[in-house]
N, C-alpha and C positions, 0 to 999 in steps of 0.2 A: 503492499500500498504506499503510495506518493504520500508525502505533506507537502502543500504549497510553502513556499517561504517567503515571508512577507518582504518586501521590494520598496516600500515606503519610507524611509529614513531620510530626514532633514537634507539639505541640499549640502550646508556645510559641515555636517556630519559625514556625508558620504566621501566627500571630496578631503577632510583630514585622515579618515580611517580608509581611505584606498578604496571607495567606489561602494560603499554602504556595509559589507559586512567582512571587512577585511580586518578590521579590529577586534570581529567579534566570533570569528566561525570556528568549527575544531581542526584539529592538525594531522598532518602524517608525515611522515621523514622515511626515507628510504633505505636501505640494510643491504649488503652483499651477501653471496653464494660463495665462498672460495672454492678454487678449483685446483690449486697446482702448489708445488712446493711452497713452503711458508704463508698457505693461502694466497700466492698470486698468481699470476697469467699472465701469458705473452698476449698483446691484440695485436694482430696480423693486420696487414694495410687490405682493407675491402673497397671494392671496386665502387664507381658510381652507378651502377648500372641498378635500374628496380629490384628488390626482392622481395617478392609475394610469394613465397613459399609457405611462410607462416598463415593460421587461420585464426579467427577468433568465435569461440562458442559462448550460451552464454550459460550459465550455471544455478544452480539453486538459489531462490534471495536470501540476502543476510537477516538472520531473523527479526530485525531491527534495524528502520533505515533511519543514516548516521552520515555525519560529514565532519570534515575537518579531524580525523580519528587515526590513530596510527597502525602499520602494519608493517610487517615482516613474513617473509620465506624461511621454511625449514624444512628440511629430509632427514630423515630418520626412515635406516633400514630400505633406503631405495624408496621409501614413499613421501610424498610430496604432500604439505599444508602449510597453510597460511594463516596467521594469526591476526586479526583486528582487536583495537582495544580503546575504549575512553571515546570521544568525540560529544558531537552533540546531536540529540535526535528528538529535537523539539522543535527545530528549524529557526527558532528566536534570536539565535546569536548570542545566547547569553549563560546557557548551559553546558554542565561538562558532566558526560555519566560517567560510569565506572564498567560498564560490562566488558569481558572480555569473550571472544568468540575464535573460535578455531574450524579452518575449511577443509577437510579433507577432501583433496583433488578428485582421488581415482574413485571415492564413493558418492563424490559430487552431492557431498552434505552437510552442513554447518552444528557445531556442538558447543553448547555453554560452558567456559570454563570458568577460575578462580577469580572475582571482579580485583579491580585496582582498589587499594585502600583509601583513595580519594579521587575525585574525579578530575578528568584530564582533558581538555582537547590544546590545537595548536602545537600541538608537542613535538618534539623529536623521538624518533625510533630507529634503534638500531637491533643488531642480533649478535653475539659470540658464542661459539661451541649450541651449547642445551640453556644459555640465557638469554631472555628478550630486556632490552633497557627500555624505559619509558623516562625523555630529560625533559625540566622545563617545562614549557605551556600553563595555560590558564585552567583554574578551578574557578568554574563558572566566570567570572570578569578579574579575579585575583591572579597576579602573576606570584611565580616562584621557582624556586632554583631546586627543588625535591627530586630525587635519582629516584625511582621504583625500579628495581630485578625481580623477572618472573623468572622461575626454574621450572625448564617446558616438562621435564621428568616428575617432578614434586606438582606442579600442580599449585606452585605458591608462590605471592608474592614479597618481597622484603626491601629494607632502603639502604643506598650507598650513599657516597658522601654525595653533600650540595655540589652543583654546579656553581662555578664563579659569578655569574650573572645571573640574573631572572631575564628570560626572553622568551615569545610567542613566536608563531611564522616561524621558527627554527628547524631545522635540516639536520641530521644526524645520518652516521653509516660507521660500519662496525670494519675493524681491517686486521687482519692477521689472526693472531688467537687472543690477544686484548686488547687491543685499544680502540677505543671510538673518538670518532672526529665530533664535534658540534659546531656545526656552519652557520653564520648569518645571524636572522632573525628581527625580532624589533622589542622594543624595550619601551620601558615608562616613559621615558625620556621624549620618546616620539622619534626615535632615532632610528634608522636602519641600519644593521648592526654591518661592520666589517670583520668584527670577531672570530677565530676560530680555536676553540679549547680542544684539548687532546686528554681524555679519562684512560687510564689502566688500569686496567679490572684486578690483576693482580694484586697491584698496592693499592687499591680504593684510591687515588687520587688525581688531580686535574695538575696541568700547566697548560702554559699559552701555547699555543702554535702559531705561524705564520698567517697574518691577517688576507683577506681577502683584496685584490684591488678597489674596490669599491663596495659601498654596501648593497646589501641584498636579503633578502625576504621570501617568505613562500614559491621560492623557485622550485629546482628538481634536481635534487642531488643523490650520485651514485658514487659508487668504485668501481672501476677497471683499472685490475691489476696494481699498480703501485700507485694507480690516478687516480685523484679525487675530480669528477665530474659535476659542474653544477652550472644549470641553465637556466634561463630566462629570470622571474622574479621582480620584486620591486627594488628599485633601485634608493638611491640615497633623498632622489627627489621626488618618492611614490609614485615612481612612471613605471609602469610594467614593459619590459625589457626581452629581447631575443637571443641577447650575450652569454656564449659559452664562455667558463671559466674549467682551464684544467691545473688542476696542482700535481705534482710529483712529489710525491713522500722522499726526502734523504735518508738512506739506508743506515747512514752512520747517527744522527738522532730524526729520528720520526717527529719530532715536532718542527723541524725547518721543513716547508713545502717551497716550490717554488711555483706561482702562479704565473701561466699564460694565456692569451687572449685568444681562443679559437672562433672556428666558424659559424656566424650565426645560428639558431634554430630558423632553418626553410619556410617553415608556415606559419613565423612571424612573431611577435611579442605574446608571453602567455605567463603566466603562474596561477596557484590554484591546481598547481598540480605534482607530478610526484616521478623518479627515475629507479631504474633498477638495475644491477647485474645484468650482463645478458653474454655469457658467455666468450667466447673468444671474438664475437663483433664486437664487445663493449658495453655499451649501456643503452638503454629501452626507455623511452617515456612517449606518454599518448596524453590526449586528450587536454583538461586544463582550459581555462579561460584567457581569454585578448582584452577583455575592457567587465568590470562586474562580473555578472554571471552569465555573459552570451561565451558557451563553451564549444568546444571544439570534438572530433572524431580521430586528427590524423595520429599515426603512429610513427614513431622513425627509430632507427638504431643510431648510434653516433660511436664512431671509432675515433678516440683521443689520439691514438699513433700517426694513424692516418688522415687524423681532422676531415673527416668527412661523414655527412650525414647520408642516409638511405632508407628511402622509405619503403614500410609496411605496409600492408592490410588495414584500413582504417576500423577503429570498432563500429559493432551493432548499432552503438546510439550516442551521443553528447555524454561525458562525464568531466566533474571535474570536483576539487576539494574532497577525494578519493582515497582510501588505504588500497596499496598493494603491495608485492611480494612475489619474486623471482625465486622456482626452485630448478634443479640440476638432477637430472635421473643418468642413471651409471649408462644408460644408452644412449647419452649423446641429446635426448629431447628435453627440451627445456620448457616451462610454463610461466606464463606473465597472469599473476590473478590482480584483479583488481574488485575489492568488497565492498560497496554502498561509497556512496557521495552524492552529487549534486546531478540533476540529468537538466532535460530541456523543461521550462517553465518559467524559471527555475522550480525544482521540486523536490524536495528529499527522496533519497532512492537506497534500497536495500538488493538491486541490481549486483549479479555478480556475472564478471565477463575474464575466460581464459584465453589467452593467444600461447599457441604451441606453435614450436617451432626444434626443426633438427637442426643441429649446430655441430660445426667439425671439433671434433677432440683437440685438446693441447696437441702440441708436436710430440710424440714419441722420445722417450730417454734414447737417448744413442746407445746406452748400454741394459743388457737383459737381466740383472742381477742388482736388486737394492738392498745395501746393508745397511740396516738402522741399529743406531749406540745409542742410550741414554746422554742427553744432554750434559757435555764436560763443564759446562759453565756455571750451572746452578750449583751453589754453595748447599751444603751439606754431603756429606758422604762422596763429595769430590773425588778424593783419589782411590774409592774403590771402583767409580766409575772409569776413571782414567786408565785404572790398572787392568779394567777387563777391556776397553778399547784396545789397547796398547799392546796386550797380551795376543788376542784375534789378529792384528794390525804386524804383527811381528811375522806372522806365516802366512796370512791370508792371500797375500800377493803371488805368492809363490805358489797358489793351490789351485787359484781362478783369475778371469782377468775379465776386463769388460765389466763392471760393477761400476757404481754410485754410491756415495756415502751420505746419510742424513742423518739428522740427532732429536730425538724426541722428548717432552715432556708428556705427564699426564692430558696436558691440554692441547698438545700440538695436533694440527690438523695435515695429516701425511698429503706429500704427493702425489697427482694423480699416476696411479699405480697401473694403469690399463696396457702401458707397452712393455710391463716387466714381468719376465718370465719365473723369477725367483725371487723371492725376499728372503735375506737372511738375519731374524731379529734377535739382538744380544739385548739381554736386560739384566738390571744388575739387584743384585736381592739385598734388602733392606739397607737402602742405603742414607736413611734419616732426612729425605730432603722431601719426599712427600710426591715423588715424581716417581714412584716405584711401579708402575706397570703403564701399557697403554691407555688412554683414555677410550672414553663411549664413543667418539668420532672415527679413532684411528682402528679401532677392533672391528667397528660395523664397517669401516672400509675394508680391511683386511677381509673379513668374513665373505662382502661383494666379490672380491677378485678372487680368492678361492673360489666361490660358487660358478664366478663366469669362464672356470677350465673348461676346457672338451678335449677329447682324444686327441684331436690334431695342435691344440695350444694348452699342453699342460701346465699348472702352477705349480710350484715346489716352496715349499714355507720350512725353512731351519730354525726353529727357535728354540733360543738359548737363557737360560738362567735359574738359580737354584729356587727362585720363589712363585715361580709361573702358576705350580700348583694352589699354594696359598692365596695369589692374588685373585686368580679367575677359578676357581673351582671350591672355596671353601664358603659355607655360607654368609651372609653378613657383613662382606668385605664391600667397600668402596666398587670397588669393578669387578665384584663377582658377575659371571658372564658363561652359563654353562652351556649356553651353544655354542662359544668358540672352547672352552675347553673341552667339552663331550662331544659337541655334535660335531665339531671341526677339526679339533687333535686329538679327540679320541683316550683323554682320560680320566680320572677319577682319584681328586686329593685325598692324601691317605694319613701322611706325618708331615709335619713340619721341617723335621730334620732326621732324612732317610738313612743316615749313617754315622758312625763315630770318626772322629779324626785325630791320628790318620784314616784313611778307609779306603775302598779300591770299587772302582766297579770293572765287569769285565764284560767284553761284547758278545751278541747272542745273535742279533741278525747282521751285524756289522761288525767288522772290528772280530770277526767270532774268536773264541778261547781268548783273546788278547787281555790282558788286566792291566786299566791306567790307575797311578795311584795321586789320590788327593789329601792335600793337607789345610787346614786352616791358615789363611792367609796372612800376611803380617798386618793389615788392617782390619784384619776380623771379620766378623758381618759371614758366617759359616752358618748356610741354611738351604741344601740340597734336599730339595724335596722326595720326599716318596710317594708316588702315586700307584693305581692299579689301571691296566687298560681295560678301555667300554667293548661290548660286545662288537666285534670285529674289526678292531684295532688290537696290533702285536707291540712282545717287551722286546725293547732293541739294544739296552744297556742292563745288565742287573747288577743291587749292590751284593759286596761279600759277603753282609751279614743277613741279606735275606734269602728268600727262595725266586724260584725264577717267576713264578705267578703271584710272588706275596705282593713286595713293595719293590717298585724297578725304579731305575736309574734313567729310564729314557722309552717313549713310546713313539710306534708312528701311527699313521690312520692314511689308507690310498682308496681313491676312487676312479672314475675311469677320467676324471677333468683336472684334479690334484692330487698331490701328494704332500703330508707333514710329518717330520718328526719332531719331536722335541724331546730336549735332553735338558735335565734338571740340574745342572752344574754350573758354575760360573767360571768363566775362563780361567781367571786368579786362582783356583783352586788347585790347580795340577800342578804337577813336582816332575822330576825325574825325566823330562824333556816330552811327557804323555799329552800335552796339549797340541801339538800339531798333529800325530796320528789320531787323536778324537776326532777332532777337526776335519781330518782329510777323510775320516771315515763318514761321516755324517753326510760332509758335500757327497763321496763316491755313494752313500747310500739313496741320496736322494737323485743321483744321477740315473743310478742303476733301476730305479722305481719311475723313470719319464720323465724327469728333471730336466728343466736346460740352461746349461751355465757354459756360456757363449762369449766370447769377446767379439764386439762389432765396432770397435775403433782400433785398427792397426794400426801399428806402429814398423816406419818403415827404416830400414839403417844404410846407412853409407858409409865409408872412412872418413874419420877425423882426428888432428892431431893436436888439440888442445880443446878445454874446455869451454861450453860456451853457454849461453840461453840468450836465443833470439826473443825481441818483441815479437809479442802474437799479432797475429792476423787476419782479418781484419780487425781494427782495434781505433774508437770503438765496434760494438759487434752486438749483433741482434739475430738469433741466441747463440751462433756456433762461431768459434775463431779457431787458428790452427797456433800451436807452440812446439816450436823447431828448438833442437837440444843436443848438443855435442860432446861424447866423455871420450879422453884419450885412452883410457886401460880400463878391462875388467872391473867391476865392481859394483858395487850394492847403488842402486839409483832410486831416488825418493821426489817426485815432483807431486806438489801439493798446491791447491788452491784456498786461501784463505781470506774473510772477509773483512772491515776495515777495524772489526774489535778484536782481529786476530783468531777469532774462530774457525778453524778449519771445516770448508766446506763439502769438497772432493777432492779423495785423493785418484791422481792421473796415472802415475808410475810408484812403482813401491816393491822393487825387485832385483838380483843380482841382472847385470845387463855388459853384455862383450862390448868392447871398443866400436865407435862408431857414432852417425849422427842419425839423428831422431827423431819423428816428427807426432805429434799425437793431437788429436782434436778434441775441444772443450766445448762442452755441451751447456749453455746456462737459461736452458730451455726455463727451468721449475726453482730460479734464484731470481729474486728482485734486481730490480735497474740499482747500477752504484758501482764504488770502484773496489775491484779485489784485485787481489796480490796471488802471484805463484810463483813457488820457490822451487829451486832446483838443488838438492845436494848429492853429492858425492866424493868418497875420500874426504878430502881438504876442502872440495871446493862447494861453495855454496855462494848463491847468487839469487836476487829477489826483484821481481817487476812489476808493474803496475799495468792493469785493464780495466778498460770500462766499459759495461753492460748498458744496454741503452736501447729501454724498450718504449 
């Protein structure tokens, strides 16, 4: 049912408050769905031809019509949802609602969720992981700085640190796994803001970021890779604009944003609208108003890298002052959902409109294997994580090649996994950092990746870590996930420490009959879990103090589409040179059962008479570049890439090599734009050079 919006405010008030309802309508802000490593994705150049492949359909109506409410998209287990909350359901321009609704895209149905603690409209909204944020806005007619957080899994609201300023018509967007940018807005002093504030969800704190070039309010905001895109809105003279701002985030200091002006919105001036992330094409915008409540139906996609706008299919009806969200499915299908707003009349509407398009996947990784370590920069348990990482990397380069290295915490969003054949996961047990295990998002991605395997494209998971049984299969733990532990990996948790120290494990299905020695490491933390196999899975190693089928040290499970082997020892436990044969046995066992571990980045050798490290070419680059080096004598060679903080982001070479000149390709498709360093070490030779990744 539509409610007619009164449109008869005095002329003076219309001018001051931007054509009648600008000062008093409900608000919505865009958020982004991360797609690749560190939640960023490259934005390829798109052409200027019309792309009419996407299509709109109408969905079930929002239970209560409203406008200027908040909206975000969310994906769980490859199911898409859009959440909307707050807004004005009266049309009077003075009320602020508390209702929260969730739209199940596949079921085409709305459900009512826990209400906001206090009414809101004209607020900013964003999402990080499984948490939705409602920022600033109006409670009726009063402005405030309150930050509300909605826990999607618990269906509960709580509060966070207040924003630095009270604003409405403000926009917000989530970035990576812990940051939110609060952009522009309108304040009590009657001035459209240039301000940009950055919220850190990990520290629950705010800081000031680089301001917009000019004040903006009620425009469209979304994130494309490392670039914030703000389109249209009201300027400092309260005039509607068509200007596009692009803000590239500095990866060494994410409060530093380089703003430039992009191509104007081709359909003309717009406000009362929103934008969403739209895969490898950039951001998507639709509808909005050119003046007052004169709405539109156009839909466009903008690529900030190419600085081009591409027309899409028009919406079925006029919509402005709406809530929206976008979601990505593993198949590459994207959904852009609008739920409620103002339609022609003007009148309040609960219309739900869904735009669907199949977008290209991110560029596949150049390597077939992804190696995941606990983040070695997080405080607490640092020595243990470094010891595990260094123990593995001492031998891994001599066992496999063609691999990427990435780091994770409990909050990390993994890189796009679709191009990888094998994942080697190294977890550090009981490291006291709170980053003990893969978080919900990471586990969801790995389960979906395993499930996507086929006989022709079989996936292999080699999972290593002493606490994996406790983390994933022990009831009541933060990360308990029996679908992962029992369903995909095939183990049931039995005991927290499956063997004494010193102790042994003996190979059953690999490394058969060989005994490997383990000892409490110097940094302590000795928790090699004991598990039993589920029906259909198999014991791979046994503990010396247990029978084969009692409490085992490693388990495997195989299907036609994937193979998983889980070994419950931390690499730093091994002594007497037994780490390398144990690691080699797990890798060989995965390959024997259909896993693919190959090198897709060949190194070509010629003769060399001195050490040399050449500047990468091209430089700057996007996303690949070539690094050439030479060694005049046989020896161990290390070539690694680091970010500005000194954190290692990728190992390119780490093995013994013969004299010669070599060339290796570096693919930064899943890294953020910015400055990186690559360092060559061999014998007493060390040299470091700088390169620039620009997206």
